N, C-alpha and C positions, 0 to 999 in steps of 0.2 A: 455217316463218317465224314463225307465231304462238307456237310453243314457245320460239323464240329471244327474242322480245319479252318473254314472261312471265318468262323467267329473268333479265332485266335489272332490277336493283333500281330504277334511275331510272324506267323505264317503269312499274313497279308503283306507285311513289309518285305519279306523275302521274295514273295512272288512279284511284287512291284519292282524290286531291284532287278530281278532276272528279266522282266519284260523290258526295262530300260536298257539293259545290256544288249538284248536282242535287237532293239531299235537302233542302238549305236552301231552294231555289227552290220545291219542291213544298209545303213547310210554309208558306211565306209567301205563296203565290199560289194556294192551293187554292180552286177554284170553290165558290160558295155551295151549289151543288146537291149537293156531297158532304158537307155539314155534317149532322150528326145532330140539330141543334137543341139538343143538350145541351152542346156545347162540347168542345174537345179534352181528352183525358185529361191531368191535371196530375200532376206528380211533383216530388220535391225530393231534393237530395243534400247531405250534410254532410261537412265535412273540416276538419282543422287545417292551416292554411296558414302558411308562413313569412312573417314580417313583414319586408319589405325596408325599409331606411332610406336615404334620399337626403340626403347631407350632404357637407361638405367634409372628406374623410378626412385631408387633410394638415394641417388646422388644429385639428380637434376630435376628441374621443372621446365616444361616446354610449352611455349605459346605457339600454336599452329592452327590452320583452318580445321574445322571439324568435319567438313564434307567436300567432295569433289563431284563433278559431273562426268558420267561414264556413258559411252555409246558402244554397244556390242553389235557387230554385223557378221552375217553368215547365212548358211542355208536354214530354211525354216525348221527342217528336221533336227539339225545340229543345235539350233537355238532351243528347240523344245527339249532335246535330250539334256542340254546343259542346265535347263531350269529344273529338271528332275534330279540330276546327279550332283550339281555343284553349288546350290544356293548357300549352303553353310560353309563350303570350302573356299568360295570366291572371296578374295580379300584385296582391298586396295590399301597401300601402306607407304610410309616413309621409314627408312632405316637410319636412325641417328646413333646407333652404337659405334663408338669410336670418336664421336664428336665431343669437343669441349665447349665451355661457355662461349657464347657469341651469337651473331646473326648470320644465317646461311640461306642460300637458295639450294634446295635439295630436290632430286627427281622423285616423282611419284611412281611407285611400282605396283605390280599386281601379281597374283598367283591364284591357282585353283580353277582356271577355265580349260575346257578340252581344246586340243589342237584343231586348227581349221577355222577358228573364230578370230576376227579382227577386233581390236579394242582401241578406242580413242578416249583419253582422259584429259579433261579440261579443269584446271590448268595442268600442264604436264610436269611442272615443278612449282613448289610453294616456298614462301618465305617463312622461316621459323626463327624463334628466339629461344636460346637455351641458356638457362641460368642455374648456377650451382645452388643447391639447397643449403641454407645455413640453419643451424639448430640452436635455439636459445632457451634458457630456463626462465619461467615466469611463475610468480605466485598467483594463486587463484583468489579472486575477490568475489564475495557473495553479495548479491544485490537483492534485498528483501522488498517485496511489493505487498501493499495492502495493510490492513490492521486486524489484529486478532480479536476474537469475540470476548465480551465481558471486560473486566477490569485487569487485563493482562497485556503484556507487550512481548515482542520477540526479544529473546536474550542473545548473547553472543553466539553466532553460529560456529559449528565445528565442521570442517571440511576435510575430506580424504579422497585423493592426495592433496596436499597443500601446494605442491610445486609440480608443474607439468612442462613438457617439451613442446615448443612451437617450431615447426618447420616452415620456412618462408624463403622466397627468392632473395638473393643477396641484396638486390636493389631496394627491397622493401623492409629490411630489418628495422630501420629507423621509424617505420610507421607502426610497429607493434607497440601499443600502449599498455594493454593489460588483457588478462583472460578473465572472463566473467561467468559466474553461475547465477542464474536468476531463480529465486524461490518465492512463491506466493504464500503469504501467511493470512490472506484475507479470510475472515470469519473462522480462523482456526480455534479449536477448543482445547487442544492439547499439543504436546511437542510434535514437531514435524521431522520425520525420518524418510528421506527420499533420495532418488538418484536423478540428476539433471544433466542435460548436455552442456558442454562448455563452448563458448564462442570467443574468438579473438577480435578485439576491437582496436580501432585506431584512436588517435588523440582527440578526435571529435565525437567519439562514442559510436562510430559506424562500424559495421562488421567488415573485417578484412578477409575477403573471400579467397584470396590466393594463399592464405595461411592454413596450415593443418596443425591440429593440436593432438598430442598423445599423452595420456589416454583422452578419448573424446568426451568422456563424462566423468562426473565425480559424485561421491556420496556426501550428502549434507544433512546434518542434524541441527535443528533449530529448537532450543528450549523456549518455553513460555514462562515468564516470571511476572509476579504481581507488580502492578504499577504503584509507585509511592503515592500516598493519598494524604489529604489534610482536610479537616472540617473547619470552615470559616463562616462568619455571618454573611447573610445576603444583604446587600445595600440597594436601595432604590432612590432615585432622584426624581424630582418633579421639575417641570419647566412651565413657564407661563404663570398666570394668576387666575383664581376663580373670578366669577362675575362680580361686578361692583356690589358691595354689601355682604360678600361671603368670604370665608377664610378656611384655611386648612387646619383642622384640629389635630389630626394624626395620620400617619401612613404606616400600615402594617403589611408584613410579607409572610406568607405561609408557603413552605416552611421557612422558619427564620434563619436556618443554616443550610449549607450545601457542602457536599464532599466533592473535592476536586482531585483530579489525577494528572500526574505529569512527573517530570524529573524533579528530584529532591531540591536541586539548586533553584528551580523556578518556584516550587512550593514555599521555600524558605522566605521568599520575598512577598508572599501573599498574606495579608492580614484580613482581607475581606474580598467579596466577589460582587461586582457591580452589575446590576440589571440595566437595560435600556431605560432612558428617561420616560416618565409618564407625563404627557401633556395635559394639564388641568385647566387650560385656558377656557374661561367662560363657564366653568362648572358651577352648578347651583345646588347640587345634591351629592350625597355620598355615593361612590361607585366602587364596584368590585370587578376587576378585570384580570384576565389571564395574560401573563407576559412570558414570551419565549426566552429561555435561558441561553444566551449566546456562548459559543466556545471561544473564550478569550485567547489571545496570542500565547502560544507555547503550552497551553493547557490541552491535554489530549482527550480527556473525558470528564463528564460530570455525572452525578448520580440522579439528577433530575433534569427534565427537558423543559418544564414550564413551572412558573410560580404564580401564586394568587396574590395580587396586590389590592389592598383596600385603602382608598383615600376617603377619610371622613371629612365631610364638608358641613359647615354650619354658618348661620348668619352672624355677621360681625356686629359687635356692639356699636350702636350709633354714637357718634361723637358730636358734641354740641359746639358748633363753631359759629361765631357771630355772623359772618357773611361768607357763604360758601356756595359755589355754583357746582352742584353735584354732576351736572351733565357735561361739564367741561373737564377733560383729563389734562388739559394743558397746565404745566407747572408741577404736576404730581411727581415726587421722586420715584425713580425706578426701584421696585422691590427686589431685594436680594433673593437669589435662588436658594431655597432651603432644601436640605437633604435629610431624609428620614431613614431610620434603620432600626431593626429589631435585634436585641442582644439578649441571650439567655445566660444567667449566671447561677452558680451554686451558692447557697447561703452558708457562710461560715458562722459557727456558734462559738462565742468566746466567754470566758469566765465561768465555765461549768465546774461546780464543786465536785470533789472526788466521790462524795457519797450520794450523788444525784445522777439521774439520766434524763434524757429529753426525747421528744419526738415532735415532728412537725404536724400540726393539725391542718393549717391552711397557709400555703399550699402543701399538700401531703408529699409532693415530690422533693421538697426542700430546695426548689429552684424558682427563680423569678425571671420574668421576661420584661425587659425595659424597652420602651419605645423612645428612641433618642431623636433629637432634632437639632440641627445647627446649619450654619452656612456650609457651602461646598468646601471652602478652604479650611474651616475649622474641623469638619468631619474627616478630611483627608490627613490632617496633621496628627491627631491623637492616636495612641496605641491602645487598641481594645484589649489586647492580651494582659494589660496591667489593671484593668477594671476588677474590683472586688466588691462583694456584697457581704455584710456581716451584721450580727446583732450581739449585744452584750447582756447576758443573763446573770451576771455575778450577784446582783442585789435582789434577785427574785426568789420567792418562796415556792414550794411545790404547788402546782395547779396550772390552769391555763392563763397565758399572758399574751396580750396583743401588743406588739411593739413595732417600731419603725426600723426598717433596714437601712443601714448606712452604706452609701456608695462611695468608694474611695477612688481617687485618681481620675475623676470625671472633670474635664476641662470646664472652666467657667463659662465659655461660650457655647457649650453643648448642654442642652437641658433635657430632662425626662418629661415626656408629654403624658405619661400615664402614672401620676404619683400614687394613685390608689394601689398600685401593685407593690408599693414599698411597705404596706401593712401586712404583717404576718402574725399567725397565732401559733404559739409553742406551748406544749404541755410538759411541765417539769415534774419529775417523780423522784421519790426516795429510792435509792438503789437497794434492791433486795439483797439480804445477807444474813449472817448468823446474829441472833439476839444474845446479848450478854446480860446475866442477872447477878447483882451484887449480893453476896451472902453476909 
């Protein structure tokens, strides 16, 4: 039975309390016959104690020291008893109830120690600053961090509540700039629905620690929307010149087109996408290289990261010049920088009779790819969206016909370097239908 009692926490606490009461009674009622005539042994203890502040927290904010130094002196027995009976009850505090806004020197008080103990508090009074709380209304601003996964972007966030109350000392009201909710959309694959803490920031974007916001958090919903996109041709430029006696025949890029993503206003200004320049200085043979696709200004994403550029190099035709010093480059004019680009166009068929049909034999896709070359200035000027490719079959009878594609709106200073691609084969057929017999 005794073991069962001692294993019960409540019983142990009661017994400990009774023992403490008995010790206190012995110390305070000890018969004179037990006195040694010298007096009980004295002792002291020192500690840093939290300084409690009693004030109207709903109306004021208080700036005051957080701790004070306390020395407690008395008999060893009484000190031991007080450590058992009053550690949770012993409190050092200042009472500011009844004070208004301002700076004050107020006495430090204590309570919760048994009689018979002496206490010294340093400092015995402290300086405090009391400020009335001002409450202002602020709209919550959502700050999105990171980028969503895939070809999406964060849409307009929805926040609840939209307006919160900021409690701040009267002297700091002007420092409250905005209330912010930070939401990360990094690698998000779908809409974000989350609850985030709110923070009050000053005009420099730094947290304002003396301010309190209510409520302290907000619910934020961030939709993900598809990024506007546009497909444009890839452009590649060369710099430098091949070795003496060699020339550039053509430059091709695979893939010839790229899909770019960004705001619609930015995409509307883009008619092509330029790769970094390829330096062909001193080349004597055709080369195929991988070129990293850069993320141009205000373009958020692209559908490819690298492109394959092939520069076809061949020997230049020898020129017959009466007296020429091939080893001396002095006096040779500087060669202009040529720009090469691939453009793919659908072939329009014109002049088809109503009783005939057609199909493309070569190329079967009905599209041709042109390799264009021109100076940097000429390539930048012309509008590729106006280029058209067409053939006229109005005078052709049923059967296969090879004909030349006509390219319209190509500037005179831009040339096609693969003219063989302009030859196409088309099969013209009689259109199937009801046969009529004359009687």
